[in-house]
C-alpha positions in Angstrom: 63.3 87.8 -130.8 61.7 89.2 -127.8 63.2 91.2 -125.3 62.6 91.2 -121.5 61.9 94.5 -120.1 64.3 95.2 -117.5 62.7 96.5 -114.2 65.6 97.1 -112.0 65.0 100.7 -112.4 61.5 100.3 -111.0 63.2 98.3 -108.0 65.7 100.9 -107.3 62.9 103.3 -107.2 60.6 101.7 -104.7 64.0 101.1 -102.6 65.0 104.5 -102.7 61.6 105.6 -101.6 61.5 103.3 -98.9 64.3 104.9 -97.8 63.3 108.1 -98.2 60.1 107.3 -96.4 62.1 105.8 -93.3 64.5 108.8 -93.8 61.6 111.2 -93.0 59.9 108.7 -90.4 62.3 106.6 -88.7 61.0 102.9 -87.1 61.2 104.1 -83.8 58.9 107.1 -84.2 56.3 105.0 -86.3 56.0 102.7 -83.1 55.9 105.7 -80.8 53.3 107.1 -83.1 51.3 103.7 -83.3 51.3 103.2 -79.0 50.1 106.8 -78.9 47.3 106.0 -81.7 46.5 103.3 -79.6 46.4 105.2 -76.2 44.1 107.4 -77.9 41.6 105.2 -79.0 41.6 103.6 -75.4 40.7 107.1 -74.3 37.9 107.6 -76.4 36.6 104.2 -76.1 37.9 102.6 -72.9 34.5 101.5 -71.3 33.5 99.4 -74.7 37.2 98.3 -75.1 37.7 97.1 -71.6 36.4 93.0 -71.5 35.1 93.9 -67.6 34.1 96.5 -65.5 37.2 97.8 -63.9 35.6 97.5 -60.3 33.9 94.3 -60.9 35.4 91.9 -58.3 35.7 87.8 -58.4 37.2 86.8 -55.3 37.2 83.2 -56.6 39.8 84.3 -59.2 41.7 86.7 -57.1 45.4 86.7 -57.8 45.6 84.5 -61.4 48.5 85.0 -63.3 48.3 86.5 -66.6 48.7 84.3 -69.9 52.5 84.7 -70.0 52.6 83.3 -66.5 50.6 80.4 -66.9 47.0 81.6 -66.6 44.1 81.5 -68.9 42.6 84.1 -71.7 39.7 85.2 -69.4 42.1 87.6 -67.7 44.9 88.1 -70.1 46.9 90.3 -67.8 45.7 88.4 -64.8 43.8 89.9 -61.5 44.6 91.6 -58.5 44.2 91.0 -55.0 40.3 91.7 -55.1 40.0 89.7 -58.4 39.9 92.6 -60.4 40.8 92.1 -64.2 44.3 94.2 -64.8 43.4 94.4 -68.4 40.4 96.3 -67.5 41.8 98.2 -65.0 44.7 99.3 -67.1 42.8 100.4 -69.9 40.7 102.3 -67.5 43.9 104.2 -66.0 45.6 104.9 -69.0 42.2 107.0 -69.9 42.6 108.6 -66.7 46.1 109.4 -66.5 46.3 111.0 -70.1 43.3 113.0 -69.6 44.9 114.2 -66.4 47.9 115.1 -68.3 46.3 116.5 -71.0 44.4 119.1 -69.3 47.2 120.0 -67.2 49.4 120.4 -69.6 46.8 122.6 -71.4 46.6 124.8 -68.5 50.3 124.8 -67.9 50.7 125.9 -71.8 47.8 128.5 -71.8 49.4 130.3 -68.4 52.8 130.0 -69.6 52.1 131.6 -73.0 49.5 134.2 -71.8 52.5 135.3 -69.1 55.4 135.3 -71.8 53.1 137.5 -74.3 52.6 139.8 -71.3 56.0 139.9 -70.5 56.8 140.7 -74.3 54.4 143.3 -75.0 54.8 145.5 -71.8 58.2 145.0 -71.2 60.0 147.1 -68.3 58.5 146.3 -64.9 55.6 144.1 -65.8 58.6 142.0 -67.5 60.5 142.1 -64.2 57.5 140.8 -62.3 56.6 138.1 -64.6 60.8 136.9 -64.9 60.5 137.3 -61.3 57.7 134.5 -60.9 59.6 132.5 -63.5 62.6 132.4 -61.4 60.5 131.6 -58.1 58.6 128.8 -59.8 62.0 127.2 -61.3 63.4 127.5 -57.5 60.5 125.7 -55.6 60.4 121.5 -55.1 57.2 121.3 -57.2 56.7 117.7 -55.5 56.7 118.9 -52.1 54.5 121.8 -52.8 52.0 119.7 -54.4 52.5 117.1 -51.5 51.7 119.9 -48.9 48.7 121.1 -50.9 47.0 118.2 -51.7 47.3 117.1 -47.9 46.0 120.5 -47.0 43.1 120.8 -49.2 42.2 117.3 -49.7 42.3 114.8 -52.5 40.0 115.8 -55.5 40.4 115.2 -59.3 40.1 119.0 -60.3 42.1 120.0 -57.4 44.9 117.5 -58.7 44.4 118.6 -62.7 44.4 122.3 -61.4 47.8 121.9 -59.4 49.7 119.8 -61.7 48.3 122.8 -64.2 51.1 124.9 -62.4 54.0 122.4 -63.3 56.3 123.7 -66.2 54.2 126.7 -67.2 57.7 128.6 -65.9 59.6 126.8 -69.2 56.8 127.5 -71.7 56.3 131.2 -70.4 60.1 131.6 -70.8 60.2 130.5 -74.4 56.9 132.2 -75.5 58.5 135.6 -74.2 61.9 134.9 -76.3 59.8 134.1 -79.3 57.6 136.8 -78.8 60.2 139.4 -78.7 62.1 138.0 -81.7 58.9 137.7 -83.7 57.9 141.3 -82.9 60.8 142.5 -84.3 60.3 141.3 -87.6 58.7 142.8 -90.4 55.2 141.2 -90.7 54.7 142.1 -86.4 56.1 146.0 -87.1 53.5 146.3 -90.3 50.9 145.0 -88.4 51.5 147.2 -85.1 51.8 150.0 -87.7 48.4 149.8 -89.3 47.0 150.1 -85.5 46.2 146.6 -84.6 45.6 146.0 -81.4 47.6 143.5 -79.1 45.4 140.5 -79.1 45.2 140.7 -83.1 49.3 140.9 -83.4 49.6 138.2 -80.9 46.9 135.8 -81.5 46.3 136.2 -85.0 50.1 136.9 -86.4 52.9 135.9 -83.8 51.6 132.8 -82.4 50.8 131.0 -85.7 54.5 131.6 -86.2 56.0 130.1 -83.0 53.2 127.7 -82.4 55.7 124.6 -83.6 58.1 125.5 -81.2 55.4 125.8 -78.5 53.7 122.2 -79.4 57.3 121.0 -79.0 57.6 122.5 -75.4 54.4 121.2 -74.8 55.4 117.7 -76.0 58.2 117.6 -73.8 56.3 118.4 -70.7 53.6 116.4 -71.2 55.9 112.9 -70.1 56.7 114.7 -67.1 53.2 115.4 -66.1 52.3 111.9 -66.3 55.2 110.8 -64.3 54.5 113.6 -61.6 50.7 112.0 -61.4 52.1 108.7 -61.1 54.3 109.8 -58.3 51.4 111.5 -56.6 49.1 108.7 -57.2 51.7 106.1 -55.7 51.9 107.9 -52.3 48.4 108.1 -52.4 47.6 111.9 -52.6 46.5 111.5 -56.5 43.9 109.9 -57.5 41.6 108.2 -55.1 39.8 105.3 -55.2 37.2 103.9 -56.4 38.9 105.8 -59.7 42.4 104.4 -60.8 45.4 105.8 -62.6 48.4 104.1 -63.7 50.6 105.1 -60.6 47.7 104.2 -58.2 48.1 100.5 -59.7 51.5 100.3 -58.9 50.9 102.0 -55.5 48.8 99.0 -54.7 50.7 96.6 -56.6 53.6 97.0 -54.7 52.4 95.2 -51.8 52.2 91.9 -54.1 55.3 92.6 -56.0 56.9 89.2 -54.9 53.3 87.3 -55.1 52.0 88.6 -57.8 54.2 91.1 -60.1 52.0 91.3 -62.8 49.7 94.1 -60.6 52.6 96.6 -60.7 54.4 95.8 -64.0 51.4 96.1 -66.6 51.2 99.9 -65.4 54.7 100.6 -64.9 55.5 99.3 -68.4 52.6 101.5 -69.7 54.0 104.5 -67.9 57.4 103.9 -69.6 56.1 103.2 -73.0 53.8 106.4 -72.8 56.6 108.8 -71.3 59.2 107.4 -73.7 56.9 107.6 -76.9 56.0 111.4 -76.3 59.3 112.2 -75.5 60.7 110.5 -78.8 57.9 112.5 -80.8 58.8 115.8 -79.1 62.9 115.3 -79.9 61.7 114.3 -83.4 59.4 117.3 -83.8 62.1 119.6 -82.6 64.6 118.3 -85.1 62.3 118.8 -88.0 61.1 122.4 -87.0 64.6 123.6 -85.9 65.8 125.0 -88.8 69.6 125.3 -87.5 69.6 121.1 -87.3 68.6 120.7 -90.9 
């Protein structure tokens, strides 16, 4: 008599593996990573992915509704008041907004980490000056200062990136200072210091790699705020200027057609929500994974 092998063990093993995988990688995080991966592809290949030139106008097709409003597939997300393809403009806007947010966050992180390490190394009066700058920056209404600076100095993309690079650096500086002080008291930092290593080597080669995970989490939490700040400035007309476009710029132009052509504003608004939500979710997830007190 032949026997049929029982494969129930393999079934349970597959279920356990699937459960362990989704416990480590929750479905929400996978969706957020997929969205950000698509955004990264758009940043890299936007001119090749967009079906039309984002500046191309077709007045005969102006205010064409998207496919889910009864339109055709020639313009899946419809057209705006000048007949420009909303999908093409959305792809270009995602690219510009994310590049601006990335460069601004990089500037803020560089400034914050540098000042945080400076305060941790010198202590004393230097630390008090850095802490005073941090408190002053935290007490300032940044949006009002940004509006005043852009109105006074003019609207240019480099100025916008540099200006937004000063947003959020104080939080990164405070975190970098605290982590650097704690790390400098540990054995490896003390041993390297006793061997006569320079401050650049101590902080750059030994302390920074050990606290990089926490700093990266702080940057991911600052990134969506910069996107919202750029969107707000562009919505008010003081951010990215025509003929360039950004997510906030598209929302600003679409507000005049919110009743007759709401898709002009809804598409970039949805992109802003999904992008900021995805980055915030990944930032919280990374914080939970890297924080030993939450394990």
